[in-house]
C-alpha positions as CSV (number, residue, x, y, z in Angstrom):
1,X,44.8,-154.0,-44.3
2,X,43.4,-151.5,-46.7
3,X,45.1,-149.7,-49.4
4,X,45.1,-146.4,-47.5
5,X,46.7,-148.0,-44.5
6,X,49.6,-149.4,-46.6
7,X,50.1,-146.2,-48.4
8,X,50.7,-144.0,-45.3
9,X,53.7,-146.0,-43.9
10,X,55.3,-146.2,-47.3
11,X,55.1,-142.4,-47.7
12,X,56.5,-142.1,-44.2
13,X,59.4,-144.4,-44.9
14,X,60.1,-142.5,-48.1
15,X,60.2,-139.2,-46.2
16,X,62.6,-140.7,-43.7
17,X,64.9,-141.9,-46.4
18,X,65.0,-138.5,-48.0
19,X,65.3,-136.5,-44.9
20,X,66.4,-138.4,-41.8
21,X,65.9,-135.3,-39.6
22,X,62.4,-134.5,-40.6
23,X,60.7,-136.6,-38.0
24,X,62.7,-135.0,-35.3
25,X,61.9,-131.5,-36.5
26,X,58.3,-132.4,-36.7
27,X,58.2,-133.7,-33.2
28,X,60.2,-130.8,-31.9
29,X,58.1,-127.9,-33.2
30,X,54.3,-128.0,-32.7
31,X,52.0,-127.3,-35.5
32,X,51.1,-123.5,-35.7
33,X,47.9,-122.6,-37.5
34,X,48.1,-120.0,-40.2
35,X,47.3,-116.4,-39.1
36,X,44.1,-115.2,-40.6
37,X,44.2,-111.8,-42.2
38,X,42.0,-109.2,-40.2
39,X,39.3,-107.8,-42.5
40,X,39.6,-104.1,-43.1
41,X,37.7,-101.8,-40.7
42,X,34.5,-100.5,-42.1
43,X,34.5,-96.8,-42.8
44,X,33.3,-94.5,-40.0
45,X,29.8,-93.4,-40.5
46,X,29.1,-89.7,-40.4
47,X,26.1,-88.5,-38.3
48,X,25.4,-85.9,-40.9
49,X,25.1,-88.7,-43.6
50,X,22.9,-90.7,-41.2
51,X,20.5,-87.8,-40.5
52,X,20.4,-86.9,-44.2
53,X,19.7,-90.6,-45.1
54,X,16.9,-90.7,-42.5
55,X,15.3,-87.5,-43.7
56,X,15.5,-88.8,-47.3
57,X,13.9,-92.2,-46.4
58,X,11.2,-90.6,-44.3
59,X,8.5,-88.5,-46.0
60,X,7.3,-85.9,-43.6
61,X,3.6,-85.6,-43.2
62,X,1.9,-82.6,-44.5
63,X,1.5,-79.8,-42.0
64,X,-2.2,-79.0,-41.5
65,X,-3.4,-75.5,-40.8
66,X,-4.6,-75.1,-37.3
67,X,-7.5,-72.9,-38.5
68,X,-8.8,-75.8,-40.7
69,X,-9.0,-78.2,-37.8
70,X,-10.1,-75.7,-35.2
71,X,-13.2,-77.6,-34.4
72,X,-11.2,-80.7,-33.3
73,X,-9.3,-80.0,-30.1
74,X,-7.4,-83.3,-29.8
75,X,-7.3,-85.1,-33.3
76,X,-6.6,-88.8,-33.0
77,X,-3.1,-89.9,-33.9
78,X,-2.9,-91.7,-37.3
79,X,-1.5,-95.3,-37.2
80,X,0.9,-94.5,-40.1
81,X,2.3,-91.5,-38.3
82,X,2.9,-93.6,-35.2
83,X,4.7,-96.3,-37.1
84,X,6.7,-93.8,-39.0
85,X,7.8,-92.0,-35.8
86,X,8.8,-95.4,-34.2
87,X,10.8,-96.2,-37.3
88,X,12.6,-92.8,-37.2
89,X,13.5,-93.3,-33.5
90,X,14.9,-96.8,-34.2
91,X,17.0,-95.4,-37.1
92,X,18.3,-92.6,-35.0
93,X,19.2,-95.0,-32.2
94,X,21.0,-97.3,-34.5
95,X,22.9,-94.5,-36.1
96,X,24.0,-93.2,-32.7
97,X,25.2,-96.7,-31.7
98,X,27.3,-97.2,-34.8
99,X,28.8,-93.7,-34.6
100,X,32.6,-93.7,-33.9
101,X,33.5,-93.3,-30.3
102,X,35.9,-90.4,-31.1
103,X,35.1,-87.2,-29.3
104,X,33.8,-84.3,-31.2
105,X,36.7,-82.3,-32.7
106,X,39.2,-85.2,-32.7
107,X,40.5,-86.8,-35.9
108,X,42.3,-90.2,-36.3
109,X,45.8,-89.9,-37.7
110,X,45.9,-93.6,-38.7
111,X,48.1,-94.8,-35.9
112,X,45.4,-94.8,-33.2
113,X,46.2,-91.3,-32.0
114,X,43.7,-88.5,-32.1
115,X,44.2,-84.9,-32.8
116,X,42.0,-82.1,-31.2
117,X,43.3,-79.3,-33.4
118,X,40.0,-78.9,-35.2
119,X,37.3,-76.8,-33.4
120,X,33.8,-78.4,-33.4
121,X,31.2,-76.5,-35.4
122,X,27.6,-76.2,-34.1
123,X,25.3,-77.5,-36.8
124,X,21.5,-78.1,-37.3
125,X,22.1,-81.8,-36.7
126,X,23.5,-81.1,-33.2
127,X,20.6,-78.9,-32.4
128,X,18.1,-81.6,-33.5
129,X,19.9,-84.3,-31.5
130,X,19.9,-82.0,-28.4
131,X,16.2,-81.4,-28.8
132,X,15.4,-85.1,-29.3
133,X,17.6,-86.1,-26.3
134,X,16.6,-83.4,-23.8
135,X,12.9,-82.8,-24.6
136,X,12.2,-86.5,-25.4
137,X,10.4,-85.7,-28.6
138,X,10.5,-87.4,-32.0
139,X,12.8,-86.3,-34.7
140,X,9.8,-85.7,-37.0
141,X,8.2,-83.4,-34.4
142,X,11.6,-81.5,-33.9
143,X,12.0,-81.1,-37.7
144,X,8.4,-79.8,-37.9
145,X,9.0,-77.3,-35.2
146,X,12.1,-76.1,-36.9
147,X,10.3,-75.6,-40.2
148,X,7.5,-73.7,-38.5
149,X,10.0,-71.5,-36.7
150,X,11.9,-70.8,-39.9
151,X,8.9,-69.7,-41.9
152,X,7.2,-67.9,-39.1
153,X,4.1,-70.1,-39.3
154,X,3.9,-71.4,-35.7
155,X,0.3,-71.5,-34.7
156,X,-1.2,-71.5,-31.2
157,X,-3.8,-73.8,-29.9
158,X,-7.4,-72.6,-29.8
159,X,-7.3,-72.3,-26.0
160,X,-4.1,-70.2,-26.2
161,X,-5.7,-68.0,-28.9
162,X,-8.7,-67.5,-26.7
163,X,-6.6,-66.6,-23.7
164,X,-4.5,-64.2,-25.7
165,X,-7.6,-62.5,-27.1
166,X,-9.1,-62.2,-23.6
167,X,-5.9,-60.6,-22.3
168,X,-5.9,-58.2,-25.3
169,X,-9.5,-57.1,-24.6
170,X,-8.8,-56.7,-20.9
171,X,-5.7,-54.5,-21.7
172,X,-7.8,-52.4,-24.1
173,X,-10.5,-51.9,-21.5
174,X,-8.0,-50.9,-18.9
175,X,-6.4,-48.4,-21.2
176,X,-9.8,-47.0,-22.2
177,X,-10.8,-46.6,-18.5
178,X,-7.5,-44.8,-17.7
179,X,-8.0,-42.5,-20.7
180,X,-11.6,-41.6,-19.5
181,X,-10.4,-41.0,-16.0
182,X,-7.6,-38.7,-17.2
183,X,-10.0,-36.8,-19.4
184,X,-12.4,-36.3,-16.5
185,X,-9.7,-35.2,-14.2
186,X,-8.4,-32.7,-16.7
187,X,-11.9,-31.4,-17.3
188,X,-12.5,-31.0,-13.5
189,X,-9.2,-29.1,-13.0
190,X,-10.0,-26.9,-15.9
191,X,-13.5,-26.2,-14.6
192,X,-12.1,-25.3,-11.1
193,X,-9.6,-23.0,-12.7
194,X,-12.2,-21.2,-14.8
195,X,-14.6,-20.8,-11.8
196,X,-11.8,-19.4,-9.7
197,X,-10.9,-16.9,-12.4
198,X,-14.5,-15.9,-12.7
199,X,-14.8,-15.5,-8.9
200,X,-11.8,-13.2,-8.9
201,X,-13.1,-11.1,-11.8
202,X,-16.7,-10.8,-10.5
203,X,-17.0,-11.2,-6.7
204,X,-20.2,-12.6,-5.4
205,X,-22.7,-10.6,-3.4
206,X,-22.4,-10.9,0.4
207,X,-23.9,-14.0,1.8
208,X,-26.5,-12.2,4.0
209,X,-28.6,-9.4,2.7
210,X,-30.6,-7.0,4.8
211,X,-33.4,-6.9,2.3
212,X,-34.5,-9.5,-0.3
213,X,-33.8,-8.5,-3.9
214,X,-34.8,-10.1,-7.1
215,X,-31.5,-9.1,-8.8
216,X,-28.0,-8.1,-7.7
217,X,-25.4,-6.2,-9.6
218,X,-21.9,-4.9,-8.6
219,X,-20.7,-1.3,-8.8
220,X,-16.9,-0.8,-8.6
221,X,-15.9,2.4,-6.7
222,X,-12.2,2.4,-7.8
223,X,-10.8,5.0,-10.3
224,X,-13.9,7.2,-10.3
225,X,-14.5,10.7,-9.0
226,X,-17.4,11.3,-6.6
227,X,-19.5,13.2,-9.1
228,X,-18.8,10.5,-11.8
229,X,-19.9,7.7,-9.5
230,X,-23.1,9.6,-8.5
231,X,-23.9,10.3,-12.2
232,X,-23.5,6.6,-13.0
233,X,-25.9,5.6,-10.3
234,X,-28.3,8.3,-11.5
235,X,-28.2,6.9,-15.0
236,X,-29.4,3.6,-13.6
237,X,-32.7,5.2,-12.7
238,X,-33.4,5.6,-16.5
239,X,-32.7,1.9,-17.4
240,X,-35.0,-1.1,-17.3
241,X,-33.8,-2.9,-14.2
242,X,-36.7,-5.4,-13.7
243,X,-40.4,-6.0,-13.6
244,X,-42.8,-3.6,-11.8
245,X,-42.5,-3.9,-8.0
246,X,-39.1,-5.7,-8.1
247,X,-36.0,-4.5,-6.3
248,X,-32.5,-4.6,-7.8
249,X,-29.6,-4.6,-5.4
250,X,-26.4,-2.6,-6.1
251,X,-23.3,-3.8,-4.3
252,X,-20.5,-1.2,-4.3
253,X,-17.1,-2.9,-4.4
254,X,-13.5,-1.9,-3.9
255,X,-10.2,-3.6,-4.9
256,X,-8.5,-5.4,-2.0
257,X,-5.1,-7.3,-1.9
258,X,-5.2,-10.7,-0.2
259,X,-2.4,-12.2,1.8
260,X,-1.3,-14.2,-1.2
261,X,-0.7,-11.0,-3.2
262,X,-3.7,-11.4,-5.5
263,X,-6.2,-8.6,-6.1
264,X,-9.9,-9.1,-5.7
265,X,-13.1,-7.1,-5.4
266,X,-14.8,-7.0,-2.0
267,X,-18.0,-5.3,-0.9
268,X,-17.4,-1.7,0.4
269,X,-18.5,-0.6,3.8
270,X,-21.0,2.3,4.4
271,X,-18.2,4.7,5.3
272,X,-16.3,3.8,2.1
273,X,-19.4,4.2,0.0
274,X,-20.1,7.7,1.4
275,X,-16.5,8.7,1.1
276,X,-16.4,7.5,-2.6
277,X,-19.5,9.6,-3.6
278,X,-18.4,12.6,-1.6
279,X,-21.1,12.5,1.1
280,X,-20.2,14.0,4.5
281,X,-22.7,12.7,7.2
282,X,-22.0,13.6,10.8
283,X,-19.5,11.5,12.7
284,X,-22.2,10.9,15.4
285,X,-24.3,9.1,12.8
286,X,-21.4,7.0,11.4
287,X,-20.5,5.8,14.8
288,X,-24.1,4.7,15.5
289,X,-24.6,2.6,12.4
290,X,-23.1,-0.7,11.2
291,X,-20.7,-1.2,8.3
292,X,-23.2,-3.1,6.2
293,X,-25.9,-1.5,4.2
294,X,-28.4,-2.1,1.4
295,X,-28.4,0.1,-1.8
296,X,-31.0,-0.6,-4.5
297,X,-33.6,0.6,-6.9
298,X,-37.3,-0.1,-6.5
299,X,-39.2,-0.4,-9.8
300,X,-42.4,1.7,-9.5
301,X,-43.5,4.5,-11.7
302,X,-39.8,5.2,-11.9
303,X,-36.7,3.5,-10.5
304,X,-36.7,4.9,-7.0
305,X,-33.5,4.7,-4.9
306,X,-33.6,3.1,-1.4
307,X,-31.0,2.8,1.5
308,X,-31.5,0.4,4.4
309,X,-28.9,0.7,7.2
310,X,-28.6,-1.3,10.4
311,X,-28.4,0.8,13.5
312,X,-26.3,0.0,16.6
313,X,-27.4,3.1,18.7
314,X,-30.8,4.6,18.0
315,X,-30.3,7.8,20.0
316,X,-27.1,8.7,18.4
317,X,-28.3,7.7,15.0
318,X,-31.5,9.8,15.3
319,X,-29.5,12.8,16.5
320,X,-27.0,12.3,13.7
321,X,-29.8,12.2,11.1
322,X,-31.3,15.5,12.4
323,X,-27.9,17.1,12.0
324,X,-27.5,15.8,8.5
325,X,-30.8,17.1,7.3
326,X,-29.1,20.4,6.2
327,X,-26.9,18.7,3.6
328,X,-28.4,15.3,3.0
329,X,-30.1,16.2,-0.3
330,X,-27.0,17.8,-1.9
331,X,-24.8,14.9,-0.6
332,X,-27.1,12.2,-2.1
333,X,-28.1,14.1,-5.3
334,X,-28.4,13.2,-8.2
335,X,-28.9,9.6,-6.9
336,X,-32.0,11.1,-5.2
337,X,-33.9,13.8,-6.9
338,X,-32.1,17.1,-6.1
339,X,-34.1,20.1,-4.9
340,X,-33.1,23.7,-3.9
341,X,-32.4,24.1,-0.2
342,X,-34.5,27.4,-0.3
343,X,-38.1,27.8,-1.1
344,X,-40.2,30.9,-1.7
345,X,-43.1,31.7,0.6
346,X,-45.1,34.9,-0.2
347,X,-42.1,36.1,-2.3
348,X,-39.7,35.6,0.6
349,X,-37.0,32.9,0.3
350,X,-36.9,30.5,3.3
351,X,-34.7,27.5,4.2
352,X,-36.2,24.2,2.9
353,X,-36.4,21.8,5.8
354,X,-37.6,18.3,6.6
355,X,-41.1,18.0,8.2
356,X,-42.7,15.3,10.3
357,X,-45.2,12.9,8.6
358,X,-46.7,9.5,9.0
359,X,-46.5,6.6,6.5
360,X,-48.0,3.2,7.1
361,X,-48.4,4.1,10.8
362,X,-44.7,4.9,11.1
363,X,-43.1,8.3,11.9
364,X,-41.0,9.8,9.1
365,X,-39.1,12.9,8.3
366,X,-39.7,14.0,4.7
367,X,-38.4,16.7,2.2
368,X,-40.8,18.0,-0.5
369,X,-40.3,20.1,-3.6
370,X,-42.2,23.3,-4.5
371,X,-45.1,21.2,-5.7
372,X,-45.4,19.3,-2.5
373,X,-44.1,16.0,-3.9
374,X,-41.8,14.0,-1.5
375,X,-38.3,13.8,-2.9
376,X,-36.5,12.4,0.2
377,X,-37.5,10.9,3.5
378,X,-36.1,8.8,6.3
379,X,-37.6,6.7,9.1
380,X,-36.7,4.3,11.9
381,X,-39.3,1.5,11.6
382,X,-37.4,-0.2,14.4
383,X,-34.6,1.1,16.7
384,X,-32.3,-1.2,14.8
385,X,-33.1,-0.1,11.2
386,X,-32.8,3.2,9.3
387,X,-34.6,3.6,6.0
388,X,-33.8,6.4,3.5
389,X,-36.0,6.4,0.4
390,X,-37.7,8.6,-2.1
391,X,-41.0,7.0,-3.2
392,X,-43.8,6.4,-0.8
393,X,-44.5,3.1,-2.5
394,X,-41.0,2.0,-1.7
395,X,-41.5,2.4,2.0
396,X,-44.5,0.1,2.0
397,X,-42.5,-2.6,0.0
398,X,-39.5,-2.3,2.3
399,X,-41.7,-2.8,5.4
400,X,-43.3,-5.8,3.8
401,X,-40.0,-7.5,3.0
402,X,-38.6,-6.7,6.4
403,X,-41.6,-8.3,8.0
404,X,-41.1,-11.4,5.8
405,X,-37.5,-11.6,7.0
406,X,-38.7,-11.1,10.6
407,X,-36.7,-7.9,10.9
408,X,-39.8,-6.0,12.2
């Protein structure tokens, strides 16, 4: 037996002697291990401190200007940036895992109960976490986007810049085309308005003319006495109306009111013209001729007046002209050269009358002055046309132009 073996029974015997109930108590109560003290809980980590710590540890890469790297469409990712982004993602995941499970807005009162009296505040950290979680982008990328948005330095890709520039040019082109069309439309409307006003102020000559004329002028008959109108036409004989041999047409006009209530100048009829100048031809003649007529001046040695009138009934027209011979010259003077209606023959005054003559193989009735010069004549070159003129040269020109127009 060793020394240890002998020592243990002795100690046991001594204990029994001192306390006889000790073995019984020991056998009655099992041995209970001492309760270890629970280590104090680590302080809760704040997400704001974690994100601030991560941002302090990480050095953000310098933002490069898009214009400087415009030639490289897809620059290769740098290894260091990839490692840095992976490190940031791991840090953010670890921080999210160690965060307390308490809901936002709840506080711990120390006894395990939470209080929701505090209203949560939306912070930049929450926005960053939402962007990282929903859009699945790195924290570095999110922080870079936030900085660019804050400073207004967000740049578009070269393709987007080209698309935007193309849209801008297209918009400018469309606006320019619209402006040109509006300007052309306004100019056309203004031109139509001006032309309409001019047409109302100065009416055009009739579409069809009995005789061709190199020039056409209008002659208003309103607000003028018969003698005044005849004097105005007589003054035209002294003016330069055109080149030698040319004919200038005079269109007498009167004011007429249209159905719309607007006033305009329209060509006068033969009856209106004779009434305006105070001429009184027989009614038989007026009923045998048409409403249209041609009044003009033939430029020869002087501006000789001419009248060309369509005839509807030759017999009545001829009879009417014979009856009008007594007053024809006074009615048409001073447009035609006036002469006295009496002449002196052997010292005896006699009535001046028309006599028969032949011009260009056509029968005419002519009136001469005391010197024998023809001052007025008329003829029917065809049963449908009546010619009243003064110069014998005019009759030849009238016949030539009627033949050209196939009126003879």
